[in-house]
C-alpha positions in Angstrom: 112.1 92.0 120.4 111.0 93.5 123.3 113.2 94.1 125.9 113.1 93.5 129.7 112.5 96.8 131.1 109.5 96.9 128.7 108.0 93.5 129.4 108.5 94.5 133.4 106.6 97.7 132.1 104.0 95.9 130.3 103.3 92.9 133.0 102.5 95.1 135.8 100.1 97.9 133.3 98.2 94.4 132.4 98.1 93.5 136.1 96.8 97.1 136.9 94.6 97.1 134.0 92.7 93.9 135.2 92.1 96.1 138.3 91.0 98.6 136.7 88.5 96.5 134.8 87.0 94.6 137.9 86.5 98.2 139.4 84.5 99.0 136.4 82.4 96.3 136.6 81.5 96.1 140.1 79.3 98.7 142.2 80.3 101.2 145.0 78.6 98.6 147.6 80.5 95.8 146.4 83.5 97.2 146.5 83.1 98.1 150.4 81.3 94.6 151.2 83.3 92.1 153.9 82.4 88.6 153.0 83.6 87.8 156.8 83.3 83.9 156.4 86.0 84.2 153.5 88.1 86.9 154.6 88.4 89.6 156.9 89.4 92.4 153.5 87.2 93.9 151.6 87.8 94.7 147.6 88.8 98.7 148.6 91.0 97.0 151.1 92.8 94.9 148.7 93.1 97.8 146.1 94.7 100.0 148.8 97.6 97.4 149.4 98.3 96.8 146.1 98.7 100.7 146.0 100.6 100.8 148.6 102.8 98.8 147.4 103.5 100.9 144.2 103.7 104.1 146.2 106.5 102.8 148.2 108.5 101.9 144.9 107.8 105.3 143.4 107.9 107.3 146.7 111.6 105.9 146.8 112.2 106.3 142.9 110.8 110.0 143.3 113.8 111.0 145.5 116.0 110.0 142.6 119.1 109.4 145.6 120.1 106.3 144.6 122.6 105.3 147.5 119.8 106.9 149.8 116.8 104.9 148.4 114.3 103.1 150.6 111.3 101.1 149.5 109.1 100.5 152.5 106.6 97.9 152.6 106.0 98.4 155.9 104.4 101.5 155.4 100.6 101.3 154.8 98.0 103.6 154.3 95.1 102.1 156.1 91.9 103.5 156.6 91.9 105.4 154.0 89.5 106.9 151.4 90.8 104.5 148.9 89.1 101.8 150.8 85.9 103.3 150.4 85.3 104.8 147.8 85.7 102.8 144.6 86.4 106.2 142.3 88.8 107.3 144.1 90.7 103.7 143.5 90.1 104.1 139.8 91.9 107.3 139.4 94.7 106.3 141.4 94.9 103.4 139.3 94.9 105.5 136.1 97.2 107.8 137.6 99.6 104.9 138.0 98.8 103.4 134.7 100.4 106.8 133.4 103.3 106.8 135.4 104.4 103.0 134.7 103.8 104.0 131.1 106.6 106.7 131.3 108.8 105.3 133.5 111.9 105.5 131.6 114.3 102.6 131.5 116.8 104.0 133.6 114.4 104.4 136.6 114.3 101.1 136.7 118.1 100.3 136.7 118.0 102.3 140.5 118.8 100.4 143.2 117.3 100.6 146.9 117.5 99.2 150.3 114.4 97.5 150.8 112.5 97.3 154.3 110.3 94.9 155.0 108.3 92.8 157.9 109.3 88.9 157.4 108.3 87.6 160.3 105.2 86.3 161.6 105.0 85.7 165.3 107.1 88.9 166.2 107.7 92.4 164.5 111.4 91.9 162.8 112.1 94.0 159.6 115.0 92.9 157.2 116.6 96.0 154.9 118.1 94.6 151.4 119.3 95.6 148.5 117.5 95.4 145.4 116.7 97.4 142.5 113.0 98.9 140.9 113.3 96.4 138.4 113.0 93.7 140.8 110.5 95.0 142.9 108.4 95.9 139.7 108.3 92.1 139.1 107.1 91.3 142.2 104.7 94.1 142.5 102.8 92.6 139.1 102.8 89.2 140.2 101.2 90.4 143.8 98.9 92.7 142.0 97.8 89.4 139.7 97.3 87.2 143.5 95.6 89.9 144.7 93.0 90.2 141.5 92.6 86.5 142.1 91.0 87.3 146.0 89.3 90.7 144.5 87.7 88.2 141.8 86.5 85.9 144.5 85.4 88.2 146.8 83.2 90.0 144.0 81.5 86.7 142.7 80.7 85.9 146.4 78.6 88.9 145.9 76.9 87.8 142.3 79.0 89.8 140.2 80.2 89.0 136.5 84.0 88.8 136.3 85.8 87.6 133.5 87.3 84.0 134.6 91.2 85.0 133.5 91.3 87.8 136.0 93.8 86.9 138.8 95.4 84.3 137.0 99.3 84.0 136.8 101.2 84.9 133.4 102.5 81.2 133.6 99.2 79.8 133.9 97.7 81.2 131.3 100.7 80.3 129.0 99.9 76.7 130.4 96.1 77.4 129.5 97.1 78.6 126.1 99.4 75.6 125.4 102.5 77.8 125.3 104.0 75.8 128.2 107.9 75.3 128.4 108.5 73.0 131.3 109.5 69.6 130.6 107.0 67.0 132.1 
């Protein structure tokens, strides 16, 4: 039987592989296109956002000071070349896939404070205690959510994208007829 931490890593790898597959399918012009009537962000900006989340987790993990670790989701790298250059997005996703594949289980046990803005009307950040495993579960789900948005942006531009890109794991289970929820 596959262990929990292996499944967490697998879920993140599968979500990132979806992103990579989309980036291999589209052109550079599709990567930067902003369909303003539907969304204010390009595919590249969505990729940057996803990479920011992983960066926050792994920057904290790289410090290897469990009591002082901080996963800061408020720290964003807006306006960087990854938003406009598909090749950079592909390279960073590939590097991230390697990092997750090699991540030891002990790294997922690491506790950390998580800092994130929580309110919409005013700027208020909170800090709560979590661990790397829990944050990777969140980030995998958030990545899948962005895959769905990216699929729509690509399709608006006429790109042919797999229908399963951006579907949540529970949705895919349901579609396979393997649902475990009672009616």
